[in-house]
C-alpha positions in Angstrom: 96.5 -183.5 1.6 97.2 -187.2 0.8 95.2 -188.9 3.0 92.2 -187.6 1.2 93.2 -188.1 -2.4 91.1 -190.9 -4.1 88.7 -191.1 -0.9 84.9 -190.8 -1.1 83.2 -188.1 1.0 79.7 -187.6 1.2 78.3 -184.2 2.4 74.8 -183.4 3.6 73.4 -179.7 3.2 76.3 -179.7 0.4 73.8 -176.9 -1.7 75.2 -173.9 0.0 77.3 -172.7 3.1 79.8 -174.8 4.8 78.5 -177.7 2.8 79.4 -176.5 -0.3 82.7 -175.0 0.3 83.6 -178.2 2.1 82.4 -180.1 -1.1 85.0 -177.8 -3.1 87.7 -177.8 -0.6 87.8 -181.7 -0.4 87.7 -182.1 -4.3 90.5 -179.6 -4.9 92.5 -181.8 -2.6 91.8 -185.0 -4.7 88.4 -186.5 -2.9 85.6 -187.7 -4.7 82.6 -186.0 -3.3 78.6 -186.9 -3.0 76.6 -183.7 -3.0 73.2 -184.2 -0.7 70.7 -181.4 -0.1 67.1 -180.7 -0.9 68.1 -178.1 -3.7 68.6 -180.2 -6.4 69.4 -177.6 -9.0 72.2 -176.2 -6.5 73.7 -179.6 -6.1 73.8 -180.4 -9.9 75.1 -176.9 -10.6 78.1 -177.6 -8.0 78.7 -180.9 -9.0 79.0 -179.9 -12.5 81.4 -177.1 -11.6 83.8 -179.5 -9.6 83.6 -181.9 -12.4 83.6 -186.0 -12.9 84.3 -186.5 -9.4 81.6 -185.2 -7.8 77.9 -186.7 -7.6 74.8 -184.8 -7.0 72.5 -186.6 -4.7 69.1 -184.4 -4.5 67.5 -185.5 -1.0 66.3 -184.5 2.3 68.2 -185.6 5.5 64.9 -185.5 7.5 63.7 -188.8 5.3 64.7 -192.0 6.9 65.4 -193.5 3.3 67.2 -190.5 1.9 70.8 -191.3 3.6 70.8 -195.3 3.1 70.2 -194.4 -0.8 73.0 -191.9 -0.8 75.5 -194.2 0.7 74.4 -196.7 -1.8 74.6 -194.4 -4.7 78.3 -193.4 -3.3 79.3 -197.1 -3.5 77.7 -197.9 -6.5 79.8 -194.7 -8.0 83.0 -194.6 -6.3 83.3 -198.2 -4.8 83.3 -197.0 -1.1 82.2 -194.5 1.6 85.0 -193.0 3.5 83.8 -189.9 5.0 80.7 -188.6 6.2 80.1 -185.3 6.6 76.8 -184.6 8.7 76.2 -180.9 7.8 72.8 -180.3 7.0 70.7 -178.0 9.4 68.5 -175.3 9.9 68.0 -172.7 12.4 64.1 -171.8 12.4 61.9 -171.6 14.2 63.4 -169.0 16.1 60.9 -168.1 19.0 60.2 -168.4 22.4 59.7 -171.9 23.9 56.1 -171.4 24.8 55.2 -169.7 21.4 57.1 -171.9 19.0 54.9 -174.0 16.4 55.1 -177.7 17.4 55.4 -178.7 13.6 58.2 -176.4 13.0 59.9 -177.2 16.1 59.7 -180.7 15.4 60.7 -180.5 11.7 64.0 -178.6 12.9 64.6 -181.8 14.9 64.0 -184.0 12.3 66.6 -182.2 10.2 69.3 -181.5 12.8 69.0 -184.2 15.0 67.4 -187.1 13.4 69.3 -186.5 10.2 72.5 -187.1 12.1 71.1 -190.5 13.2 69.9 -191.3 9.8 73.4 -190.6 8.6 75.5 -192.4 11.0 73.1 -195.6 10.8 73.5 -195.6 7.3 77.5 -195.1 7.0 78.7 -197.0 9.8 77.7 -200.9 8.5 79.9 -200.1 5.3 82.7 -198.2 7.2 82.7 -201.0 10.1 83.1 -203.9 7.3 85.9 -202.4 5.8 87.7 -200.9 9.2 87.9 -197.4 8.7 86.2 -194.2 7.9 85.3 -191.0 9.2 82.1 -189.4 10.3 82.3 -185.7 11.4 79.2 -183.8 12.6 78.7 -179.8 12.6 77.9 -179.0 15.8 77.5 -175.5 17.5 78.2 -173.6 20.9 74.4 -174.0 21.3 75.2 -177.2 22.2 76.1 -176.3 25.6 74.9 -172.9 25.9 71.1 -172.0 25.7 70.1 -168.9 24.0 66.9 -167.1 23.7 64.5 -168.4 21.0 66.6 -171.2 19.9 65.0 -174.0 22.0 65.1 -176.3 18.9 68.1 -175.5 17.9 70.2 -175.9 21.2 68.2 -179.0 21.9 68.9 -180.6 18.5 72.9 -179.7 18.4 73.0 -181.0 22.2 71.7 -184.4 20.9 73.8 -184.5 18.0 76.9 -183.8 20.0 75.9 -186.8 22.4 75.0 -188.9 19.4 78.6 -188.0 18.3 79.9 -189.5 21.5 77.7 -192.6 21.6 78.8 -193.3 17.9 82.5 -193.3 19.0 81.8 -195.2 22.0 80.4 -198.0 19.7 82.5 -197.6 16.7 86.0 -196.7 17.5 87.2 -200.5 18.0 86.1 -200.9 14.2 88.4 -198.5 13.1 85.9 -195.8 12.5 86.9 -192.2 13.4 84.1 -190.2 14.6 84.4 -186.5 15.8 82.3 -183.1 15.8 83.2 -179.4 15.0 81.6 -176.4 16.4 82.8 -173.4 13.9 81.6 -170.7 15.8 79.6 -167.8 13.7 80.3 -168.6 10.2 79.3 -166.1 7.1 76.4 -168.0 5.5 72.8 -167.4 5.1 72.0 -168.9 8.2 73.5 -165.8 9.7 71.3 -163.6 7.7 68.1 -165.3 9.3 69.3 -165.0 12.6 70.4 -161.2 12.1 66.8 -160.6 10.8 65.1 -162.3 13.8 66.5 -159.8 16.3 66.8 -162.0 19.1 69.4 -163.0 21.6 72.9 -161.6 21.2 73.9 -163.6 18.6 71.8 -161.6 15.9 73.3 -158.6 17.0 76.6 -159.3 16.0 78.6 -157.5 13.5 78.8 -159.2 10.2 82.7 -158.8 10.1 83.2 -161.2 13.2 81.7 -164.3 11.2 84.5 -166.4 9.9 84.3 -167.6 6.1 82.9 -170.7 5.1 86.2 -172.0 3.9 87.7 -172.1 7.1 85.5 -174.6 8.8 85.6 -176.6 5.2 89.4 -176.9 5.7 89.0 -177.7 9.6 86.9 -180.9 8.2 89.4 -181.7 5.6 92.1 -181.3 8.3 90.2 -183.8 10.8 90.1 -186.5 8.2 94.1 -186.6 8.6 96.0 -188.5 11.6 97.1 -185.1 12.8 93.2 -185.0 14.4 93.4 -188.5 16.0 94.1 -187.0 19.4 90.5 -185.4 19.2 88.7 -188.6 18.3 85.1 -188.8 20.2 85.5 -185.0 21.1 83.9 -181.8 19.7 86.5 -179.4 18.1 86.0 -175.8 18.2 87.0 -173.6 15.7 86.9 -170.7 18.2 90.1 -172.0 19.5 93.1 -170.1 18.3 95.6 -173.0 19.1 93.4 -175.1 16.8 93.3 -172.6 14.0 97.0 -172.5 13.9 97.4 -176.4 13.7 95.0 -176.3 11.0 97.0 -173.2 9.0 93.9 -171.0 9.3 96.3 -168.3 11.1 99.6 -167.6 11.7 101.4 -169.1 14.8 
């Protein structure tokens, strides 16, 4: 995709799942990618496999200093930051609301919600200054549908979806493109944790119904093109077959 070739893309949660797949898909399209995740060894390995246009950035999105440092590192290495993919997220604790451990519940919010805020806050000044940029946050159907045992996850995704709307409201006039992507259920390690919990209908799904991580990765790439401009400020659902056709994931 010509629109992404040569652009710099920072991806959080890039050591596995959707984040890792996105790093590889964007790099294959000619982008320069930064991989941010707590697993430093995995980040380094993936960056090494991608090559010179990849930068490993070990860090924890729940740390307020991690995202500003990552943005600075991207600017120092690649000269700019063109795209931020807020992908880092966790599903645990999976527990009834009245039995959930407060510390664990709060840690999920630190990662899934505050981590998105930290990323937007770090990226927006640079993007506003250059009059261009794209920020995409991975959302979930859980943002609008309550599920047993997922109070923290549902609340965090609902909050992140509203952050996307707020950021678009504030930054669209400066040329910054902001959207959310709800991928549906994806065949990643998170689904293994969900399956093992045995709680709510999602844990009962057969593995065959989950889409491959490459699908949301390709959707993210497409969302960086002008073809997705009609969706600015919105949350795209990859469950939508018409959208899958537009992206080229399935045949018309």
